[in-house]
N, C-alpha and C positions, 0 to 999 in steps of 0.2 A: 365528524364530517365537517369539511370546509366547503364554503360556497363555490370558490373558484381558485384555480392554481395556474401559474404560468411556468411552463417547462422551457428553460433557456439552454440550448445546446451549444451555441457558438458565440464568440464575441461579436460577429457580424449581425446577430439577432437583434442587437440594440438599435440597429439602423432600421429595423423592420417592425418590431413590436412597438405600438404607440406608447409614448412617454406617459400618458395619463394612466395607462394600465400599470406601468412599472412604478409609478408614484402612489398608486392606490394601496393603502395599508390593509385594506380588507381582502386583497388578493394575495395569496401566498406565492412567493417566488422560489423556484427550485433550480439550482445550478447543476449543470452536467459537465462543467469544464472548469479547469483551473483559472483560465483568463476571465471567464464569466464571473467566477467567485470573486476575483480581485476587483473587477469592475463594479460589481454590486457593493462590495466592501468599501471601495473608494467613494461611492455615491451615498454611502450610509443607508443602504436599502437592506432591511432585514430579509434574510433568506436562509434556506436550508440546502445542504449539499447532498445530492442524490447518491454520490459515490459511497457515502457512509452506510448505505443499506446493503453493501456487499463486503464481506470480510475476505481476507486473503485466501482462506481455504475454499470458499465458495467461488472465487475467481479462478482458482486452480482447477476446480471441477469443470468450469466452463471451458478452460483451456483443453482439458482432456476430451471434452465433447467435440470441440472444434477439430481436434486431430482426427476424430472419427469421420468427419465430413470431408477430409482431404481426398479420400478415395470415392467420392460420391458417384463418379462416372461408372464405377464397376457394378453399381446396383441398378442400372437402367435395363429395361427389358428388351430393348431393340439393339440391333447391330448395324443400323443404317449409317452410323457415323464412323464405321471402320473403313479406312482407306489403305489399300495394299497391306492389310494385316495389322495396321496401326490404329489404335483408338485415338482419333483426333482430339477428343475431349480431355484425354489424359495429359496432353502436351503442355497445358498451362503451368506456369511456375507455382509450385506448391506453397512456397513461403508467401508469395504475392497473394494467393487465395486466402491463406490463413490470416495474414495481416488485414485483409479486406473484411473478412467475416467476423473477426473477434470483436471489434468495437460495436458492430451492429448487435451482436448477441448480448454483450454487456449492457448496452442501452435498453434492449428489450426487457431484460430481467430487472433492471433498475426502474423502468417506467411501470412495470407490473407491480413492483413493491410499493412505489409511490402511490399508485391508485389504490392498492389494498390498504395502505396506511392512512391515506387522506380521505378516501371515499368522496371525491369532489363532485359537485353538481355540474361544473363546467371546467374545461381545460383549454387554456390558450397556449399556442406554440406557433412555430413556423413549419413550412413544408419539409424542413429537414428531419422532423420527427413525426410528421403527420401519418405516414404509413404504419409506423410502429404503434402509434396511439390507436389508430383505427382497428388494428388487429386485436389489441388488448381490451377495447371497450365494447367489442361486438356482443350484443345481447344485454348491454348495461344501459341504464337510463342516465347517460352522461352527455351533456352538450359539448361541442367543440367549436373553436374558431381558430383557423390557421392563417397566418400572414405569409404572403408569398415573397420569397427571395430567390434570385437566380443562383442555382447550385450546379456546379460542374463536378460531377463525380468521376473520379479517375482511379485506375489501379496503379500500383507502384511503378511498373515499367512503362506506363504511358508517358512518363516524363523522365528525362535524363539530366542530371546536374553535372555541369562541366566546370572544373576549376583549372585555371592556368595562371602562369606568371608572365607578365609583360614588363621587362626591365625591373624585375624583382617586386613588382606590384601585383598582389594576388587578385585575380578576377574570377568571380563565380557567377554563372548564369545557368538557367534551366531551359531546356529545349524539349519540344514535343518529340516523340519517338520518330515520327516521319522526318522531321527536319534534321534530327541528329543522324539518322541513317543516310540522308543525302550528303551531309557534310562528311560523314565517315567514309562513304564510298568515294567522294571527291578526293579527300586527303590520301586515302589508300591508293587510289589510282596514280596520283602524282608521285608519292614516295616509293610505291611499288616499282614503277618504271625506272626511277632514278637509281634506286639501290638494289634492284633485282630481287625483291622480296618474294615474288609470287612463285607458288608451286605449280608446275605445269604437269598435271596428271596424264595428259595425252602422250607425253614423251618419256614416261617412266613406268616400268613394270616392276621395279624393285620393291622389296618389302618396305613397310612403313609403320611408324608409330605416330599416333595422333594425340596431341594435347588439346583438350577442350577448354576454352575460355581462360587461358593462362595469361597473366600479365608478365611479359618478358623481364621487366625490371627486377622484381624480387626473386625471380627464378633464373637469373642470368647465369649463375654458377652451374645450375643443372643443365641448361641448354648448351653451355660450353662443354660440359662433360660428355654430352651426347654427340660431339663431333666425331668421336671414335666409332659410332654406330655404323655398321655397313649397310645401312638402308636410309630411307627418307625419314626425316624428322619434320613433322607437319603440325602447324598451329591453325586451329579453327576458332575464330573469335567472332561470333555474331552479335554479342551484346556490346562489348567495349572494344574499340579498335586497339590492336597491339602496338600501334606506332604513335600514340598520342603524345608521349613525352620523349624528350631527347634521350634519356637514359634507356628507355625501352627500345628505341631505334638502335642505340649503340649495342645493346644486348643482342639484338637480332643480327647486326653486322658481324659480331664476334663469333656467332654460332653458325651452324649449317642449317638451322631451322628455316623453313619456308612457310609462308602464309597461304592457306588454301581458302579461297572465297567460294562459298556455295553458289553464288550467282554465276560463276564461271563454269560450273559443272555441266550445265544443260546446253544442248545446241538450240538453234532457233526454232526448229520444229517442236522440240520438247517444251520450250518456253511458251509456245503458242497454245499448248494443251492446258496450261495452268488455269487461265481464266475460265475455260469451259468446265474444268473440274471444280473450280471454286463455285461456279454457278450451280452445278449439280449438287454438291455437298451442302451448299448454303440452303437449298430448298429442303434437303433431308433434315438438317439440324433445326431449321425453323419449324418444321413439323414436330420435331421432338419437343421444342420449347412449348408448343401449344398444349402439351399433355399436362395441364395444371394439376390434375389429381395425383399423378406420379410424383411431381416435384413438391407438392404440398406435403405428401407423406414422407418424402425423402429429407426435406429440410425442415425439421421440427425440433423444438426444444421446449421443455416444460408444457407439453401438449399444445403448443402454439406453433403453427407453420409460419416461417419467415420467408417463404419463397417470394412473395410480393415485394419484399424489401430488397432482395439482391437480384431479382429477375432481370431488370432493365440493364444493369451494368454488366451482368454476365453475358447476356445476349449481345450487347454492344461490343464487348471484348472479343468474343469469338468471331463476330462479323469482321472486326478490324483485322484480326490475326489469321483468318482462315487462309488467305493467299499465302502468307508467310509459312504456315504449317504445311500446306500441301507442297509448296516449293521446296521446303526443307526436306520433306520425306523423299521427294523425287531426287533431289540433289544428293542426299546422303546415300540413298540406294545406289546411285551412280558411282559414288566414291568406292563403295565396297565391290563394285563390279570391275573397276579399272585399277584399283590399288590393292596390293597384297597386304592388307592391314593385319599387323601382328599383335597390336595391343592398343587399347584406348585408355588414356589417363584423364581424369577429371578431378575437380575439387569438391563436387557434390553430385547428387543424383536427382536433384529436384528442379533444375533449370530447364528451360525449353530446349536449348541446344543439346544438353546432356541427355534429356529424355528421348529425343529423336534418335540420336546415335545408339543409345543403349537398347531402345526398343527394336530398331532395325537389326542391330547386331544379334540380339536375342541369345546371348551366351555363346555365339559361334567362335569368337576370338576372345582372349582374356581382356578384362577391363579392370582398372584399378582406380579406386577413389583414394586420393591422398589427403590425409588430415592436414588442415591448414589453420586451425585456430586453437587457442589455449582453452581447453574444456576439462576441468576437473569436476567430478561428480561425487555426491553423497546420496544416500537413499532419498532424502527430501527433494533433491533436484533431478532424480533419474528421469522423471517424466519429460524433461526438457531435452533429452537425448534425441528426440525426434527432430529438433532444430539442428542437431549436429551433422545432418546431411548424409550419414552413412550407416546408421544402425540397421536399416532395412535393406542394405545393399546385398546382392546375391553373389557377387564375385569377390575379388581381392580388395582388401582394405590395407593401405600403408599407413602405419601409425608412428608416432614420434618415439615411443618407448614401450617397455614391457608392462608398465603400470596400466596403460590404456588397453593393451592386449588382454591382460588379465580381467579388466573390467568388462570388455566386450564378450569374452568367453563366459564369465560367471554370471553376468547380469542380462545378457542378450542371447546367450546360447549360440554364439557365432563360432563356427569350427576354427580351431586353432590354426590349421594349415591354410586358412583363407586370410590370415592376418600377417602382414609383412611388417617387421620392425625396421624402419628405414631411417629414423631421425627426421628432422625437418629441413629439407633442402633450402627453403627460403630464409632460414635463420643461420645458414653458414656465414653469411656476411656479418651477422651480429656477433657470432663467436669470434670472428677474425677481425673485428673492429673495436674491441675493447681497448680503451686507453688508460694510462696511469692517472690516478687521482692527483690533481694539482691543488695546492692550497691557494684559495682566492680570498681576497678581502671582501668581495661582494658575493654572497651566495645566491644561486638561482634555483628556483623550484619550478618543476614542470607539473602543471595541473592538468590531468587528463580525465575529464568527467564523461562517464558513459551516459548516452541519452536513454531516456525511457521510451520504449517502443510500444506498439499495439499488439505485437505478436504474443506476448505472455498473458495479456489481460490484466496485468498488475498496475497499469497506469491509472492514477487517481489524483484527485485534488490534494488529498492528504500527502501522498508520496511526493508530488511535485512541490508542495509547501515545505516538506522536510528537506528536499533537495535544495531549494532556494536558501533555506536557513543555513545549511551546511556551507554552501558557496559563500554566503555573506560572512560566516564565521571564519572561513579560511582567509579571505581577503582582508578582513579587519584584523585578524591575528597577525598576518604578515606585515600589515601597515604599522603595527606597534613594534616590530622588530627592526633593529638597525642593520643596514647593509644586506637587505634581502630583496630580491626582485622576483617577479613571477611571469611565466609565460604559460599560455593555455593552448593545448592541442585538442582540437575538436575531432570527433569521429567523423569520417567522410560520408557516412550514410545519409541519404536524403530523408530526414525525419523532421517532423514539426518541432520536436523537443530540442533538436540541435539549433534551430533558429531561435528558440526561446532562450537557450543557454547563451548564445552569442549576444543577444539583446541584453540579457541580465549582466553579463560581464562588462559590456560597454556602459551600462547605466551605473554600475558600481565604480568602475575606473576605466575610462576610455583610453588611458595610456597603456593598458596591458595588451601585449601582442597576442593575437588570436591566430593560430596556425591551423591549416586544414590539410593541404596536400604536401607539406614539406617532408623531407626525408626523415623517417622515424629514427634511423641510426644517428644521423647528424644532430637531430634535435635532442635526443637523450644524451648523447656524448657532450653536449654543450652545458648540461645542467649538473647540479650537485646532488639533487634528490628528486624523486618522482612521487607524486600523490595522485592516486586513482580514486575516483568516486564511483561506487557501484550501487546504484539505487535498486536494481532488480535482483531478486534472490538467486537467480540461476547464473548470474554473470561471473565468470572468472576471466577478466579482460586480458587479451593478448598483450596489452601494454604492461601488465604486471610481469609477465614472462620475459618480455624483451628488455625491460629495465633491469631485471635480475641478470640476464645474460650479459648486459653491458656493464655490470658491476656497480649499479647505482642503488643506494639505500632507497627502499620502496615502501610506501605506505598505502593502505587501502581502507577507505571508509565504506563500511557495509551497512545496508539498511535492513535490519531485521531485529527480532527480539534477542537473538543470541548469535555469536560468531559461528559460522559454519566450520565444521572440522575437516576442511580439505587438507590434503597432505602438506601443501605449502604453508598452511596456517599452523598445523601441528608441529612442523619442523622450524617454526619461527623464521621462515625465509622472507616473509613480508610482515611489516608491522600492521596488523589488522585490528581496527577498532570499529565500534558501532557509531551510528550517526549522533547518538545522544551522549557519547563519551566526551572527555575533555580534549577538544581538537588542538587548542593552542599549545598545551604542554607536550603533546605528541609531535606537533610540528617542530618545536624546539629540539626535541630528542632526535628527530630524523635529520635536522639541519646542522645541529651544533655538537651533539654528543658523539665524539669521535670513537670512543670505545664501543658504544652501542652500534654505531655504523659498521665498524669492523666485524662485530659479532653477527650482525644482520646479513652482511654481504657473504660472510663465510657460510652461514646457514643456507643462504640462497645457492651458493656453489654446490653445497652438499645435496640440496634438493634437486638441482639440475642434473647432477651426476647420475641420479637414479631415475629422473623423469624423462630425460632426453638422450637417446642413443646417437652415436656418430656425430658428436658435437664438432662443428666446423668442417666436417667432410661428409655430411649426409647426401649432398648432391652426387658425390662420387659413388656412394653406396647405392643410392636409388638408381643411378644411371647403369650401374653394373647389373642390377635386377632387370631393368628394362632391356638391356642389350642381350639378355638371355632369350628374349622372345624372337 
């Protein structure tokens, strides 16, 4: 038993927790964050790392438990929140909810184990952990003192990151969802009028195919192939505007695709009904939230209810989005009334836009989820198929090749006739953009580090420490080589670890270019080899696949005890090593050993020939499937 402990969750806690407590050697300090650990280490303050109390298998079990909570709304006793046959509570983004819930449950289990291990007389912390601590010490003789700090809790889609280039200078900024929507509507209204982008449903009774949340730029070939369709080709983008970049606007101009804005579907009298409906359903849902007993039993892990932890943010999220949900339901219903919809195409089934369309459609017209990311699986990583966006889909799934079809049939019991082998339309441009290798005096390596996210539950101080060590080894090894330069391509997801990666690279070498939204095709074609860093065990980065398609020698550093036996690994299509292997010698191999590079690229081509169907003409094949509807 120790007399007192301090639980430090975040780097900002150092501004709140009194220095005299942090300096007191009699009080044990426990870190819950990688940055906190580094700060304590730099101050030479002895501490322990809470993350070490959960191993990988235990974290994966928590992941499995969180996947069960994704359908929490289906277990409620009341139907008061059903609007026009649609469960309003079901419409929230499943990934957003999962990413929000996972770190809370990880911290709950960690704090529980800390208390069991230390049996403290008193716990110091901030209000960031206070609710969790109070739940876990209920009935125990433990004193607490919490220091207040202003905390703004947000869900993933409450903020939107925007990256743009002004005179080739990359600019990145973050906007609130409300501000972003205002700018989106303004830009769309201007460009829509100038270039005649808008779909006018009131003037057309023709059949139509609807694409949900598609970026026109990577799917430009597919949209052009749809010019031969004898109906309307309609794009609905509620999250990201389809006209943000010059290339996306050019793709729209070359196609017959028109943008349908949900805000334009309702007339003035129908729009006036929305606030009244919001008020009505807001009261119903507020009554639902007051049923603490139901939610305490619903949101429980290790016999501890965590409803109090997530309650405020969940209520806030639904209050913010209720207008949007009701407006979307009314608007989408109107779409099905005035347009002869023949098929709905989406990239997932878990986003808000996708859920509204699929719920209202209710299987009346065919819907297709198109595979859009490189996901190879083995038995160890099968549980992560839930992240793949389509394993629970009830209608058609369009996959890149027969390997994925066989996996879905054998591992998820999906009917073979529901799986369409189409190839990848967005990768046609990759297959058609491969250039001949040139001998260069200066070699260029593209470093593509995958960020560690909250969704898997695997994020930990130890994993991030290993990640930092690998990045340091890569850069120091390249510094020792003559005539080698490096560029870094960061994943565009708005994740905390992406910011940490950028900061790390700048600290190690501020001269290294860091790319975010630059063309992947152009970027890969400029380099001699590609190095992917994969810290999470489920990741088979799409950058691996795209580098293989463009004929670049590709290396992957994987973080686990053994190399996973994915098909691309077994076929030696990618040089795959573990994070504790000799990085420098393998870098020399991928950059300078020409015979090895030739073998590797040949193996990659052989792998791709079996993995991907319709290489270079998948858009044509998928368009022919769609035109049959």
